[in-house]
C-alpha positions as CSV (number, residue, x, y, z in Angstrom):
1,M,-14.9,-5.8,0.6
2,S,-11.3,-5.2,1.4
3,M,-10.2,-3.1,4.4
4,L,-8.0,0.0,4.1
5,N,-5.6,0.4,7.1
6,V,-4.4,4.0,7.6
7,E,-1.6,5.2,10.0
8,L,-1.5,8.9,10.5
9,L,-0.1,9.3,14.1
10,G,3.4,8.9,12.7
11,S,4.7,8.8,9.2
12,P,1.6,8.2,7.0
13,R,1.2,4.6,5.8
14,F,-1.6,2.9,3.9
15,S,-2.3,-0.8,3.3
16,V,-5.1,-2.8,1.8
17,D,-5.5,-6.2,3.4
18,S,-1.9,-6.0,4.7
19,Q,-0.6,-5.0,1.2
20,E,1.2,-1.6,1.4
21,V,-0.1,1.0,-1.0
22,S,2.6,3.4,-2.5
23,F,1.5,6.7,-3.9
24,T,3.4,8.5,-6.7
25,R,2.1,12.0,-5.7
26,R,2.2,13.5,-2.3
27,R,-1.1,15.3,-3.0
28,S,-2.7,11.9,-3.6
29,I,-1.7,11.0,0.0
30,A,-2.9,14.4,1.2
31,L,-6.3,14.1,-0.5
32,V,-7.0,10.7,1.2
33,V,-5.7,12.0,4.5
34,Y,-7.9,15.1,4.4
35,A,-11.0,13.2,3.3
36,I,-10.6,10.7,6.2
37,C,-9.7,13.3,8.9
38,T,-12.5,15.7,8.1
39,E,-15.0,12.8,8.4
40,R,-17.4,14.5,5.9
41,R,-18.0,14.8,2.2
42,V,-15.8,17.3,0.4
43,T,-16.2,19.2,-2.8
44,R,-13.8,19.3,-5.7
45,E,-13.7,23.1,-5.4
46,E,-12.7,22.8,-1.8
47,L,-9.9,20.4,-2.6
48,A,-8.6,22.5,-5.5
49,D,-8.4,25.6,-3.3
50,L,-6.7,23.5,-0.6
51,F,-3.9,22.0,-2.8
52,W,-3.5,24.6,-5.6
53,P,-4.4,28.0,-4.1
54,D,-2.3,29.9,-6.6
55,R,-3.5,28.2,-9.8
56,L,-6.3,29.2,-12.1
57,S,-9.5,27.3,-11.3
58,S,-9.4,25.3,-14.6
59,R,-5.7,24.2,-14.1
60,A,-6.4,23.3,-10.4
61,M,-9.4,21.2,-11.4
62,G,-7.3,19.4,-14.1
63,S,-4.6,18.6,-11.5
64,L,-7.2,17.4,-9.1
65,R,-8.7,15.0,-11.6
66,T,-5.2,13.5,-12.1
67,V,-4.8,13.0,-8.3
68,I,-8.3,11.5,-8.0
69,S,-7.6,9.1,-10.8
70,E,-4.4,7.9,-9.2
71,V,-6.2,7.3,-5.9
72,K,-9.0,5.4,-7.5
73,A,-6.6,3.3,-9.5
74,L,-4.5,2.4,-6.5
75,F,-7.6,1.6,-4.5
76,Q,-9.2,-0.3,-7.4
77,G,-12.3,1.9,-7.3
78,N,-12.9,1.2,-3.6
79,F,-12.9,3.6,-0.5
80,L,-13.0,6.9,-2.4
81,H,-16.3,7.7,-4.1
82,S,-17.3,10.6,-6.2
83,D,-20.8,11.9,-7.0
84,G,-20.5,14.8,-9.3
85,D,-18.6,17.5,-7.5
86,I,-18.7,15.6,-4.2
87,L,-16.1,13.2,-2.9
88,S,-16.4,10.9,0.1
89,I,-14.6,8.2,1.9
90,D,-16.3,4.9,2.8
91,A,-15.4,5.0,6.5
92,S,-17.1,1.6,7.1
93,H,-14.2,-0.1,5.4
94,I,-11.4,2.0,6.8
95,R,-9.3,1.4,10.0
96,C,-7.4,4.6,11.0
97,D,-5.3,5.1,14.1
98,L,-6.3,8.8,14.3
99,L,-10.0,8.1,14.1
100,D,-9.6,5.4,16.8
101,F,-7.7,7.9,18.9
102,R,-10.5,10.5,18.5
103,K,-13.1,7.9,19.4
104,I,-11.4,6.9,22.6
105,V,-10.5,10.3,23.9
106,T,-14.0,11.9,23.3
107,H,-15.7,9.4,25.6
108,E,-15.3,8.7,29.3
109,M,-12.2,6.6,29.5
110,T,-11.0,3.8,31.8
111,L,-7.3,3.4,32.5
112,S,-7.2,0.7,29.9
113,D,-8.8,3.0,27.3
114,M,-6.3,5.7,28.1
115,R,-3.4,3.4,27.7
116,E,-4.8,2.1,24.4
117,A,-5.1,5.7,23.1
118,A,-1.6,6.6,24.2
119,G,-0.2,3.5,22.5
120,L,-1.5,4.7,19.1
121,W,1.0,7.6,19.1
122,K,3.9,7.0,16.7
123,G,5.6,10.4,16.8
124,G,3.1,12.9,15.7
125,F,0.4,13.6,13.1
126,L,1.8,13.0,9.6
127,K,5.3,13.0,11.0
128,G,7.8,14.1,8.3
129,F,5.1,14.6,5.6
130,H,4.6,17.9,3.8
131,V,3.1,19.0,0.5
132,A,5.1,21.7,-1.4
133,A,3.4,24.9,-2.5
134,S,0.2,24.1,-0.8
135,S,-0.4,26.7,1.9
136,G,-4.0,25.7,2.5
137,F,-3.1,22.1,3.3
138,Y,-0.1,23.2,5.3
139,D,-2.3,25.4,7.5
140,W,-4.8,22.6,8.0
141,Q,-2.1,20.0,8.8
142,L,-0.5,22.4,11.3
143,Q,-3.8,23.1,13.1
144,E,-4.8,19.4,13.2
145,G,-1.4,18.3,14.3
146,Q,-1.3,20.8,17.2
147,H,-4.7,19.7,18.3
148,V,-3.7,16.0,18.3
149,F,-0.4,16.9,20.1
150,N,-2.2,18.8,22.8
151,T,-4.8,16.0,23.3
152,Y,-2.0,13.4,23.5
153,K,0.0,15.4,26.0
154,Q,-3.0,15.9,28.2
155,L,-3.8,12.2,28.0
156,L,-0.3,11.4,29.2
157,M,-0.6,13.8,32.1
158,S,-4.0,12.2,33.1
159,L,-2.4,8.8,32.8
160,Y,0.5,9.3,35.0
161,T,-1.6,11.1,37.6
162,Q,-4.0,8.2,37.8
163,E,-1.2,5.6,37.8
164,I,0.5,7.4,40.7
165,T,-2.7,7.3,42.6
166,Q,-3.0,3.6,42.0
167,G,0.6,2.9,42.9
168,D,1.6,1.8,39.4
169,F,4.9,3.7,39.5
170,D,6.6,2.0,36.6
171,C,3.9,2.9,34.2
172,A,3.5,6.4,35.7
173,L,7.3,7.0,35.2
174,G,7.2,5.9,31.6
175,H,4.2,8.2,30.8
176,A,5.7,11.1,32.6
177,Q,9.0,10.7,30.7
178,S,7.0,10.4,27.4
179,C,5.4,13.7,28.3
180,L,8.8,15.3,28.8
181,A,9.9,13.9,25.5
182,L,7.2,16.1,24.0
183,D,8.2,19.2,26.0
184,N,11.3,19.2,28.1
185,F,10.3,22.5,29.6
186,D,7.1,21.1,31.1
187,E,7.7,21.8,34.8
188,E,4.6,19.8,35.9
189,S,5.9,16.6,34.3
190,H,9.4,17.2,35.8
191,R,7.8,17.4,39.2
192,A,5.9,14.2,38.5
193,V,9.1,12.4,37.6
194,I,10.8,13.7,40.8
195,Y,7.8,12.6,42.9
196,I,7.7,9.1,41.3
197,H,11.4,8.6,41.9
198,A,10.9,9.6,45.5
199,L,8.0,7.2,45.9
200,R,10.2,4.4,44.5
201,G,12.9,5.3,47.0
202,E,15.3,6.5,44.3
203,R,16.6,9.6,46.0
204,K,19.6,10.1,43.8
205,L,17.5,10.0,40.6
206,A,15.0,12.4,42.1
207,L,17.8,14.8,42.9
208,E,19.3,14.5,39.5
209,Q,15.9,15.2,37.9
């Protein structure tokens, strides 16, 4: 069976065996994203409420059937499965950067693991993506995005702290600066950059920072 590759830690992208998949509807993208990220089976009613909260149930269900049909057609009947009112994603044939990120950060990490997880970040969860007139999905996306952001930021701070301890000042500086790119008012990361420049003997750069 083919493999679906999904990138969600930047602008969303989908490909099947290296062939990019282009969706006509944003809600089709959102449905696949939601089904993958929740890592559970979802009901048609749940999806209808998520994407069309202001429509009558019958109209929302009709719109949902159209979206599901597009997804199944694009995936040639693979990956997204329906059993009555229940929809599920076949995770065994999906590779997703967000799921890989979650898997790494929820276990005890080596320095190599931490660097691998940090390398998956491509600008933020669903960067630049939104679904109009869908407050339910917007709220979910915002909450999920904030959680991923906070996890990534904490990962960077742990990384540069450990790298300073091990004397790897080049990597530590890069990760501290990445942290500041997320939040330029983060005083702890500013202090880390100053400290790293001082350890490298870069007094002028430390003072400028």
